[in-house]
LOBABA-369533 format. One record per residue: x, y, z of N, C-alpha, C in turn; residue in one letter. Coordinates in steps of 0.02 Angstrom, whole numbers, plus 50000, padded with zeros to 5 digits. Each point is the difference from the previous one (the first is absolute). Layout:
<sites>
XYZXYZXYZa;...
</sites>
This chain:
<sites>
492644623953728499455004149972500055007250026m;500095000650065500075006650029500635003549975k;500514995849989500625003049976499915002949929r;499654996449958499875002449932499585006450001n;499515000150044499585006050005500415006050023a;500464998950046500425005350024500455002749944l;500274995449961500425002149944499615004049948l;499394997649986499585003549952499835007050025v;499825000550065499845006650028500595004749998g;500584997450016500615004249998500155002349929a;499904995449954500125001849929499525005449976f;499374999450022499505005149979500175006850030v;500185000050064500175006450033500605003249967i;500514996149986500605002849967499825002649931v;499574996349965499805002249933499635006650003s;499545000650049499635006350007500475005850016l;500484998850044500495005250016500405002149939l;500204995149959500385001549940499585003949949l;499364998149995499555003549954499915007250021v;499895001150067499915006850024500635004149989v;500574997050013500635003649990500115001749926a;499824995249957500085001349928499535005449976a;499384999950026499525005249981500245006950023v;500235000250063500255006450025500615002449961l;500424995449981500615001949964499855002349929w;499544996149967499835001749931499585006349995l;499585001250049499575005949998500375006350021s;500604999250025500395005850021499705003450060g;499614996550038499685003150058500515001950052s;499875005550032500445002550053499644999750066n;499804994250018499634999350063500455001550059l;500644999049991500465001050056500345006849997f;499785004149954500295006749994499455005150009h;500165005550034499525005350010499935004149936r;499395001549981499865003949941499595006150019q;500135005549962499655006350014499505001149943v;499355000750015499515001449948500015007449980p;499835001349938499955006849975499465000149946a;499715006049991499455000749951500195005549951r;499844998649937500115004849946499335001249965l;499895006349979499405001749963500195002649930y;499684996949950500125002049931499345002449970f;500025005949968499415002549968499944997749928a;500554998149970500004997749930500004992349998d;500024997549939499984992749991500634996850027s;499904994050029500574996050024500064993749958v;499825000549937500024994249956500704997149999s;500044993550008500644996550002500254998650070g;499705003350051500204998750069499614994050026l;500324995750035499694993850023500224998650072y;499594995950034500164998050069500644995749999i;500475001850041500654996750000500525003749960g;499805005549968500495003949962500525002950047a;500625000549979500535002350045499955007450015p;500205001750060500085007050021500745001150011v;500285004749965500735000950002500165007250018s;500625000950024500275006650014500625000849957f;499925003849946500555001049951500254993349974r;499534995549987500184993649970500124994450050g;500035001550066500124994950051499324998050030v;499864993450000499354997750025499965001150075a;499465003450022499895001350071499314997850022v;499614996949956499334997850018499634997549939g;499334999350009499594997749945499295002550008q;499614999849947499305002150001499584994650034v;499605002150048499604995250039499275000149980d;499755005949976499285000449986499885006049954r;499494999349956499805005449955499255000650004i;499755006050019499295001150009499785005849955d;499345001450004499705005749963499545003750049i;500095006650005499565004250041499675005249955e;499345000450004499615004749958499615004550047v;500045006649987499615004950038499284999849976d;499534998850047499314999349981499695006449974g;500275005750017499725006449977500305002349933r;500665000249997500335002549939500184994449952s;499924993850022500184994249959500745000049979l;500405003550039500724999849988500284993650028e;500414996749961500294993550020500745000850014a;500224996450048500714999650016500154992850019r;500634998249990500204993050010500504999850056i;499804997350059500484999050054500384993549989p;500655000350011500434994249992500364998950066v;499904994150030500344998250062500654996549983m;500545002150033500654996949990500284998050068i;500484995449999500364997750060500735001549991r;500295003750047500705001849998500394995950049l;500614998449983500454996350044500505004850032q;499935001450064500465004750033500724997749997p;500124993449997500684997550000500395002149938e;499635001649946500345001949938500235007250000a;499795004050051500165007150003500395001350064i;500585002849994500415001750058500195007449996r;499975003250059500185007150005500685000650033f;500445003849971500665000950030500015006550040s;500495000650044500115005950042499435001250048h;499634994950016499485000750052499834993150026q;499784999450062499844993450028499414996949964p;499994993550002499464996449968499345001750033a;499505001349959499335001750025499494996949952e;499404998950023499494997149956499885004549940p;499824996849943499865003749939499395004350009l;500085006649995499445004750009499845003149933s;499424998049972499795002549934499875007550001i;499665002850051499895007349999500655004049998p;500514997850037500645003649999500324999649930i;499974994049970500294999249933499615004249948l;499345000350009499605004049954500175007450008v;500115002050063500175007050012500675001749968e;500454995249997500665001149969499994999249924r;499424998349972499954999949927499894993249970g;499814994950038499884993449972499375000249957l;500064997749938499444999849954500004993449962r;499414998349972499924993849963499725001749931a;500204996049951499735000849932499994993249965r;499564999549951499964993949959500555000249947l;500344994449991500514999549948499874993749960v;500265000049939499914994249956500504994650021a;499734994150013500434994450018500244996349938q;499574999749949500174996749937499595003349944s;500355002649950499645003049944499704994749954f;500234993850006499734994749957499334997650027v;499984998450065499394997450031499545005650026t;500265006050007499605005550025499925000050075g;500364995750036499944999950073500345006150030q;499725002150057500265005950033500154998450073r;500425004150029500204999250070499995006950033a;500175000150065500005006250039500725001450021i;500205006249988500685002150018499955005750051d;500404999450053500045005150052500645004049993l;499965006550017500605004149996499875006550039d;500545003250020499945006450034500005005649949f;499485004150000499945005749955499895006250043v;500535002950027499915005950042499705005849961p;499565003650033499695005749969499354998549964g;499844993649991499374998349967499425000650050s;499415001349974499415000950041499754993350025t;499894999550065499744993850031499255000650007a;499634996849954499275000250001499744993450028t;499695000450061499734994150032499245000049990l;499744994649974499284999649985499664994850044v;500364995950036499704994850041499825002550070g;499744995550040499815001850067500514998450053g;500534996449982500514998050049500685002349975d;500235006050022500645002549975500604996250027p;499884995550050500574996450028500274994749953s;499594997949952500234994749954499965002149926i;499805006249987499925002149930500645003349974e;500184998049938500575002949965499735003849939i;500145006449993499765003749942500284997249935p;499605000749949500204997549934500145005749952t;500424998649952500165004849947499774997249933l;499885004549954499794997849933500584996449966a;499814995649954500514996449961500405004949958d;500654998549993500435004549962499765000749927r;499714994649975499775000149931499255001049994f;499685001950055499285000949998499805005749955g;500355005850006499845005749957500114998349927a;500544996349987500144998149930499454995449974l;499784995350042499474995449979499355003949987v;499855005050043499405004049989500055004049935d;500575002849987500085003749938499934995449939q;500284994150006499934995249944499284997949992v;499644999250056499304998149995499585005449968a;500205006450008499625005449971500155001049926e;500514996849975500175000749930499494996549956l;499845002849941499544996749953500344994249965p;500074994550038500394994449973499664996949939l;499334999550002499664996949943500105004149937r;499925006550006500095004449942500734999849977q;500455000050049500714999749982500174993549964t;499734994550025500134993549968499704999949930v;499395002949992499705000249934500415004249952q;500235005850024500435004249957500654996449983e;500264996450050500624996349987499874994549948l;499424996750005499834994849952499935003049930r;499655005849996499935003349935500695002049972n;500425002550044500675001949978500394994049974t;499924994350035500354993949978499724997649933l;499345000849990499714998049936500275004449943q;500025006650013500275004549949500744998449987v;500364998550054500704998249992500074993549960l;499554995250012500024993749963499875001249926q;499495004349985499865001549930500605003549968r;500295004650038500595003449973500574995249987t;500094995350046500534995049990499854995549941l;499354998349990499824995949942500155003849935d;499815006549998500145004049940500755000749989r;500355000950055500735000649995500304993549974t;499734994350024500254993649977499864999149925q;499395002149979499844999549928500475004449959s;500115006250025500465004449965500704997149998a;500214996950055500664996950001500054994149952l;499454996149995500004994449952500075002649929d;499595005349983500045002949933500705002749987i;500265003650050500685002749994500514994549991s;499904994550036500474994449993499994997149930a;499384999349971499954997549932500325004949951r;499865006550009500305004949956500765000150007e;500234999350062500724999850011500314993849967l;499624994350001500254994049967500065001149925g;499475003249970500025001449929500585004849984s;500055005250041500545004849990500694996750006t;500054995550048500644996550009500164995649939a;499474996749973500124995949940500225004449941a;499645005749990500205004549946500715002750012e;500155001750062500675002450015500524994649987a;499824993750015500464994549987500134999349925r;499465000549959500084999749927500425005849975k;499865006050028500395005949980500744999150017t;500134997250059500694998850019500344995049954l;499624994949978500294995049954500185003449934v;499515004149972500145003549937500595004850008v;500015003550057500555004750012500674996350004a;499994994250031500624996150005500244997849931a;499524997849957500194998249932500275005949962q;499665005950008500245006049966500695001950024a;500114999450065500665001650028500534995249972l;499824993649993500484995349972500165001849928r;499485001949960500135002049931500445006249997e;499825005050043500395006150001500724998550021v;500084995450047500674998250022500394996849943q;499654995549961500344996949944500205005149947g;499525004649985500175005249951500565004550026r;499985001550063500535004150029500684996649995a;500004993350012500634996349993500255000449928d;499534999249952500215000449930500275006949983t;499645005250024500235006849986500695001350032t;500084997550060500655000950033500554996549961l;499854994049973500504996549959500175004149938d;499475002849968500135004149940500415006050017s;499825003550056500395005850020500724998250016v;500084994250031500684997750016500414998749937t;499684996649950500344998849937500165006549964r;499515004850000500125006449967500585003750033l;500034999950066500545003450035500674996749986s;499984993349996500624996549983500245001849930d;499515000149951500195001849931500265007249997a;499665004650036500245006950000500695000650030a;500134996050053500665000150030500524997549951r;499844994549962500474997449951500135005049944e;499445003349978500085005049946500455005750022t;499885002350060500425005450026500724997950005v;500124993850023500694997550006500334999549932v;499614997549948500284999249933500145006849966m;499555004750008500085006549966500415005050041t;500244998150057500375004750041500635002649966q;500424995749965500595002749966499825005049945p;499504998349958499805004549946499745006650029e;499604999450054499755006050032500575004350026l;500514996950026500585003850025500365003449942q;500074996349942500325003149942499595005849974k;499334999049997499565005349976500045006150045t;500014998850064500065005650047500665003649992l;500534996149988500665003249990500005004249936a;499704997249944499965003849937499595006350009s;499434999350035499585006050011500375005150041a;500404997850047500385004650041500535003749957r;500334996149953500505003149957499685005049952a;499414998149972499655004549954499805006450036a;499774999250061499815005950039500605004550012a;500574996950014500595004050011500215003749936e;499964996649940500185003049936499535005849984t;499354998850011499525005449987500135005950045a;500194998550062500145005450046500605004149976q;500544996649972500585003449973499825004349940l;499564997149956499795003749940499615006250020a;499564999350048499625005850023500475005250030m;500514997750033500475004850029500385003749945a;500204996449946500345003249944499555005049964r;499384997949991499525004549967499925006350043v;499974999150064499935005850044500625004549996a;500594996849992500615004149993500005003849935d;499774996849945499995003249935499515005849997l;499444999250034499485005149997500055005050056t;500514999650039500075004850055500145006949973a;499735005450028500135006849976500735001950007p;500285003449944500705002250001500494994949972g;499764994049984500454995149972500095001249925s;500594997949971500145001049928499494996549957a;499814994250019499514996349962499345003649999t;499805003150055499375003750004500045006249954r;500605003549996500085005849956499964997949928d;500324994249984499984997649931499284998349981d;499664997050044499314998249986499575006349990l;500115005250040499625006249993500155003249932d;500655000249980500195002849935499694996249943a;500024993350007499704995949947499255001249996a;499685001050056499275001450000499865006649967v;500445005250010499905006549969500104999649924r;500534996249980500124999149929499414996649967d;499764995050032499434996449972499405004649996l;499915004450048499435004749999500075004749941s;500625002749988500105004549943499904996449934q;500244993749997499914996249938499264998749988a;499644998550052499284998849993499645006349978a;500215005850025499695006349980500165001549927r;500634998549980500175001149929499604995649954g;499914993950018499604995349961499285002249996l;499735002850053499315002349999499935005949953r;500495004650003499965005849954500074997749927e;500454995349986500094997449932499374996749975w;499654996150046499394996649980499455005249985s;499985005350039499505005249986500145003549933e;500655001049987500185003149937499814995749941l;500114993650006499824995449947499254999949990l;499635000850054499285000249991499785006249962e;500345005550013499815006249966500305000349929e;500614998049994500345000449935500324993349984k;499674995849966500284993549985500615000449954p;500055005349961500565000749954500625002950034n;499955001050064500575002750035500584995250002a;499844993749987500544995149999500445001349939v;499685002749945500375001149939500285007149998i;499575004950016500215006849993500275003150063f;499884996650058500245002850063499485004850028g;500165003050055499525004450034500185007149984n;499745002149943500135006749978499385004150008r;500085005550030499445004650006500035005149944t;499495001949966500025004849945500135007050025p;
</sites>
């Protein structure tokens, strides 16, 4: 009996030890590690920041958020939000100098600053990021400068403020009106396109009919052209045969015409010789022309005499 009780007690003790170890391991508690507390003051909203949120230095985890409070000034009613964080000195090592305890005032003097950063744009959770910003103003608002780290405004805070000042409702309404006008324009355009499509279909049908008629006309013209070409071919063949058949006669006719031309040329040459000045034939012709002139003059005088004296044929031309 005592032995069973001893075994049960040992089992319970071991179970409790395992449970405590599991809780410590799962909770990430650093009971065996020294942690340095620090305080941050934010004047703006810390929406999305939660207890247990990571504290990082350029993306490397160096601590976590331990507490988030609200402080309100009873006179001015100005509110500020102090945030307590726990830093792990083991995560930060300084080179070129002997190891020394983490001194927040010295780090602040060298430019250590804190700011809120977005941890997830989907869930809206935020975290705290530490970094050295030399030359920035160190504004301490708390009562204990030994643990306070100055804060800087969010990089996108000014942008968020400007966006908040924009007339988003009016802009959205104008955008909605613009989309409605665009939708009506698209509807009218679609109607116009439908009408145009129908007209294009009708035009295409008419064009198709015109092409069919034109094709038939072209076929008829082609047939007539073939017939005409056959006729022209036959006519040229007949003309060629006629020329071939009449070629000997044409040659004879050309030869005869050439001989006649030569004979005429000889006759003209002889006539030119006969009528040339100083030739015997020309003198004979001149004498004959003179004789004929005298005979014609004598005949004219005789005819005049007969007109005056018809009896001159019997009695002669006697003057009293």
